N, C-alpha and C positions, 0 to 999 in steps of 0.2 A: 504494500500500500504506500502510495506517495504522500509526502507532506504537502504537496501543492497540486493543483489541477491544471495549471497552465505554465508552460516553460517557453522561453524565447531564446533562440540561438542567433547570434549576430556575427557576421564577418565584416569588420570595418574596412573602409576604403584605405588606400595608401595615404601616408602622410605627404604633405606638399613637397618635401625634399625628395621623396622617392616616387613621385607621381609618374615619372618617365623612366623608371627602372627597367632595364632589359631583362625580362623574366625568362626569355627563351620561348615564350608562347606567342603565336600570332594572334590567337584569341584566348580569352580566359574562360575556364570551365566553371560550372556552378561549384559552390563550396562543399566538396565531396566529404570532407571530414565531419562537417556539421550534419550533412544528410545521413551519414553513417550513424552518428549519434542519435538522430531522430529514429532510425530503424531499431537501434538498440533499446530505446525507451519504449517504442511501440511493442516490442517483443516482451519486455520485462515489466512495463508499467502501462498497460493498454488504456488505463483510465485517464492518462495524462494527455492533454492537448499540447502538441508541439508545433511551434512556429519557427521557421528558418528564414532569415532575411540576409541579403548580401548588399551592403551599402554601395558597392560599385554599380549595381543595377537599379536599386530602388532606394535612393537616399531619403526621399520624403517618407516612405513607409517606415524606414528605420528610425528616423527622427521622431515620428509619432509613437512607434511601438516602445521605444526606450523610456518614454514618459508615461506609459500606460500602467496603472497600478494593478491590473488584473494578473500580471505575471508574477508568480511566486518565486521564480528562479530565472536568472538571466545568465546565459553562457556566452562568453566573448572569446573569439579566436584572436590570438595576438602573435604576430611575427615582427621581426626587427623593422620592417619597412612600414608597419602600420601601428607602431607602439603608441604614438601620440593620439591617434584616433581611438585606439582601444581604451586609453586612459580617459579621454573625453566621454566616451560611451559609458564607462563605469561611473564617472562623476555625475552624469545626468540621471542615471538610474538611481544613484544614492539620493539625489535631490528630490526627484519626483516619486520614487517608489522605495522609501527607506526600509521597508520590511522585506524587500526581495533579497534572496540569496544570490550573490554575485560570484560566478565561477569563471576564472580565466584558464585557458589552455593553450597549447602549442609550445614550441621550443623556447621562444623568447619569454613567455610568461613563466615557464618553469625555471629559466635561468635567473629571473628576478623575483622568485617566489617569496623569499624571506623579507625583502624590502616592501613588496606589494602588500603582504599580510601585516607587517609591522606598522605600516602607514594606514592600515584599515581601508585600503583602496578596493580590496576584494575580500570575500569570505573564505574562498578556497582557490587553490591553484592545483591543477591536475597535470600530471606528466604522462607522456605517451598518448595513445589514441583517445583516452578519456572515457571510452564506452562503459567500462566496468565501474570506474570511479563515479561517474555521473549518476548511474543507477543507484549506487549505495548512498550517495549524498542525498538524493531525493527520498530515499527510504528512511533517512534519519539515522543511518548506521555509522556515520563517520563524524566525530566531533571536530570542531575547528582546531587546526594545527598551525604551527608556525613555519611549515615547510610544505613543499609540493607533495601530493599524494599520488599513489599509483595502485590501481587495482587491475589485475590481469583480466583479459577478456579474450575469448576464443574467436579468432578472426574467421573461423569456418562457420560460425553461427549465422553470419549474414553474407549471402552471396548476391542478393538482389537489392538494389536501392531504388526507392521511388523518387522521381524528379518532379513531383507535383509542385507547382508554383514556379518552376524554372523551365517551362516549355520553350520560351523564347531563347534562353541560353543554350538549349539542346538543339535547336533548329539548325545552326550552321554545321553540326556534325552529321546530319542526316544525309547519307550517301545516295538515297533514293530521290532526293529533291532535284529539281531542274537547276542546271548550272552549277552543280556540286563540283568542286575542284579540290582534291586532296592536298595539292601542293600549297594552297593558300590558307590552310587551317592547321592548327596544331593537332597532334594525335590526342585522343581522349585519355585522361589519366585513369589508371586502374592499378590496384596494388595486390600483389600476391606474396610479396616478401616484406616483412617488417624486421628491421635490424640490418646489420652489415656483416657479412661473412669475414671480411678483412679485419674489422674491428673486434670480432669475437676471437680471431686467431692471433692477431698481432697488435691489437689496440687501435683506438680511433685515430684518424688523422688530426693534425693540430688545429684545423679549422672546422672540424666536425662538431655538430651539436645534436647528434642522434640521441633521442630520449630512451632508446631501447637497450637493455643490458643483455638481452639474449635474442636469438634468431627465431622468428616464427614464420612458417610457410603455410600458405593456404593449400588445402588439399586440391590436387589437380582437377578433380571432378567439380569442386565448388568454384574454382577459378573459371572453368569453361561455362558453368551455369551463369555466372555474372556476365561473361562475354556474350553468350547467347541472348541473355535478357536485353543487353544494350543493342546488339545487332538486330534482333527481331523486333524489339519494341521501339527503338529510336533510330535505326538505320546506321548506327555507328560501325564503321568497318576498319578504323585505324586507331590503335591503342598505344598508350605510353605507360609501360610498367614503371612505377615511380620508386621502386626499391633501390637501395644503393648498389646492388649487384645481383643480377638474376642467375649468374653462373655459380650456383651453390650445389656442389657435388653433382649427383645425377638428377637433380630437380628439373632442369630443362628437358632432359630425356623423358622424365615422367609426364611432363606437360605435353610433349609431342605424342606420346603413346595414348594419352587420355583424350586427345582432341576429337570431338565428334566429327564424323565424316561430312556432315552437312556444313561444317565451317571451313573445311579444307579449301584453301585458295580464295576464300571469301573475306577473311580478316587478316590484317597485318599488324606488326608491332614495332615499337621503338623500345630499346632496352639500355639501361646502364650496365657497365661491366668494368672490372679492373683488368689491366693488361696481363697480369700473371696467369689468368685463367683462359686467355685467348690462345687457342691452338686449332689445328685443322679439324679435330673432332668436335670441339664446341661450336666452331663456325658452321659445321655441317648440320648440327642440331638447330642452331638459330636460323639457318637457311630453311630447314624443314618446317620451322614454325612460321615461315613467311615473314621473317624480320625485314623490315624496310630500312630502318635506321638504327645505328648503335652510337652510344656516347661513351667511349672508353676513357676512363679518368687518368690521363697522363699527368697533367698539372705542371710538371717541370722536368728538365732533363739533367740537372746537376745532382750529383750523388749526395753531396753534403746537405743541400736544400731538401732533397727527398727524404733523407734520413731524419732530419729535424722535423719535417712535415709528417713523418710517420707513414710514408708511402714508398719506401725503398723496395723496388721490384726485384724479385729474386731471379727472374728470367731474362733480364737485360744485361748486356756486356758493358759494364761501366768503365773498364779499362779502355775500351775502344771509344766510348762516348766521351771520355776525358780528352781524347785526341781528336774530337770533333768528327768521329765516324759514328753515324747514328743508324747503321744498318740493322742492328738488333731491334730497334724501335720500328723502323720502316717495315721490317718483315711482319711485325704484328699488324700494322695497318693494311699491308698487302693481303693478309688473310681475309679481312673484311671485303676488300675489292674482289678477290677471287670468288668469294661466296655471293657476290652481287649485292652486298649490303652497304648502303651509304653510311658514312661515319663523320664524326666531328673530331677536331684536334683541339683540346683545351690546354691553355697555358696560364698558370697563375704566378705572378711575380710579386716581389716585395716582402716575402715571408722571412722567417728566421734563417739566417745564414746566407741570404742573398748577397752577392758580391759583384764587382765589375766583371770578373771572369764569367760568373754564372749568367749574367745578363747577355754577354757576348755569345755564350754557349747556346742559350735559348734562341737568340736571334739567328744564329747560324743554323740551328736545327730547323727553325721555321723556314728559312730560305731553302734549305735542302728538301724539306718536306713539300714545300710549294712547287719546287722544280719537278719533284717526282710525282706528286699527286694533284698538281694543279693544271694538268693538261689532258690530252686524250689518253685512252687506255685506263690505267688505274686511277687517273685523276678524275675520271667521270664520277667517282664515288665519294670524293671529299666534298661534304656539304658546306662546312664552315670552319674557320679557324677562330676559336674564341681566345682572346687574350685580355687580361686585366689584372688588377691588384687583388690579392687575397683580402677578404673582409673579416676582421677579427670579431665575429659576432659573439654575444654573451652566451656562456655555456660551453664555449670551446676552450681548448688548452691555450690557444694563441691569445685569446682575450684575458685569461687568467695570468698569463705570463706578463702581459703589459700592465695590467692592473696591480700586479704584485711588485712592480718597480716604483719605488717612491719618487724618483725623479720624473718618471712619466706622469704620475698622478699630479705632481706640482705643475708640470707643463700643461697638462690637460685642463686643470682647474684655471690656470691663468688665461689660456686662450678661450676656454668656454665662457668665462665671465666677460671677456672682452667682446665675444661674438654675440652672446645671448643675454647676458646681464640679468639672468632670472634667479640667481641664487642656487641653482641646481648643478653646481660645478664639482661637487664631490662625487667622483666616479664610484666610490665604495658604497655610497648611499643612494645613488640615483636609480630610478626605474626606467630611465629613458636616455641611455648614453648616445652621444653624438658620434656615429660611426665614421662620418666623413672627417671629423677632427681626428679621430683615432688613426685613420688611414694616413692623414697628412703627417702625423707625428711618428708613426710606426717605424719608418726606416731608421730613425735616430737610435732606436733601441734594439732592433732585430737584425740590421744589415751591417756589413763590413765596409765602413767608409763610403757609404752610398747616400746620395741625397734623393729626396722625393722626385726632383726634376729628372735625375738620371733614369729612374725607373719608368717615369712617364714617357721619356724620350724613347726608350726601348719599346714600350707598348705601342707608341705611335708609329715607330719604324716598322714593326711587325704588321700592324694594321695596313700601313701604306703598301708594303710588299704584297700582302694578301689582296688588297683592292686592285693593284695593278695586274696581278695574275688573273683575277676573276672578272675583270671589267667586261669581257666579251661573253661571259657565260650567264645566260639569263636564269638558269635554274638554281644557281648558287647565290646565297647572300655571303659576301666575302668574309665578314667578320662580325662580331657583335657591335652594337651601335655606340658604345662608349658613353652611355648616359651618366654613369658614375663619374667619369673623368671630366665631363662638362661641369659638374657641380664642384668637384675637387679643385679644378683650376679656375673656377668662376670668382666673382667678386667677394663672396663670403669667406672662402678658404684660401684663395690664391695668394694672399699676403703672408701666409705662414711658411717660414723657411726653416 
């Protein structure tokens, strides 16, 4: 039995600073995490009326709903790029509906749980998917705590999600509609893997904020039930599996064996994967699953940077890479091309251990990769070269490394007060860190004799190389759009040296 009859879930819009952030999606999907929460409540607390709203699509409805006293509980999804909007939402609920239980979830909320709770900005913070925790909170089984809570939930209990209220957002994904063009939309997000196999085996990457301490796999039959539901009910035929790495043991082979005959050749996928698991066998399985695109997480080519990043690949030849021979990396990408799978090349710069040599190393790798994969033949399969600065988001080892440095805290406080002047300059106490400021200051504390400008110059040079190479190829977007860099080098932060 629930303590309340009406629950509101809200996905806030992006903060002004992050309004133009390059999310990697051509279009944004409905708030799948909140819709999954709605299904969990309907299964376990059918007497509860659940409303899900997304401020990106219906800002007026959100503004009205968060002032409505009928809701006994309000759940707010918070990520680093909408943290201010999430705070605004919670404050309005407190003002107009003081008896409502406010619950915040998602990785940024969990990272700031203690300060959010200490300042009484929320009543609960949940970690992970939140399905199990939300049910128990509404049942009154969890007292208020001073840290984030986690209650396990079996991912296999929900394979079908209702998209009622989001028909307009589902329409672009419908492959049966007139003028449908799969190249102009993003694949539809779907999850069958929670957690990261690499993090389980070797620890998380320095920039990782995964909330999961163990790996959970959806049963193959349940996964295909969800795919069939979306394909038959909404016309979705291109999916993006959002887990950190789909190449978990023989799991991809299990998925291939369990695929219904009626879906063979009718649905395709995009997957994340680490390079260590990329070989001829795994590429054959991904090809069998009709994988259209892969996002292999390279991130950097320098051995020291990768080691400090927590991504030191065991299947790459770093003796040769140190001599600017990148054949062991190129062979990995060639396997995607041979399997007919489009791929991305991601490069993250400015992290711990970055140096003038590592910047030159990454630039030379980009040049060689573009020469090899930027033309006819294998080059037809390189979709995009992503390059940018690593973001030290709260909850990551990188964030903790910076915040643990007293000199960094002093510099952050000085510039934050100079820019914002709002008294929220203590990064140990804030619930809304300025990540652009952190990125501007980061090279001083993590890199070897590097300036922010040197890192930015390398990013710009790689983007320019990529743009020149792809200028004549209509099917490829040459690189990410650099929206972060526009802000970092703009009038607010450009004067920080």
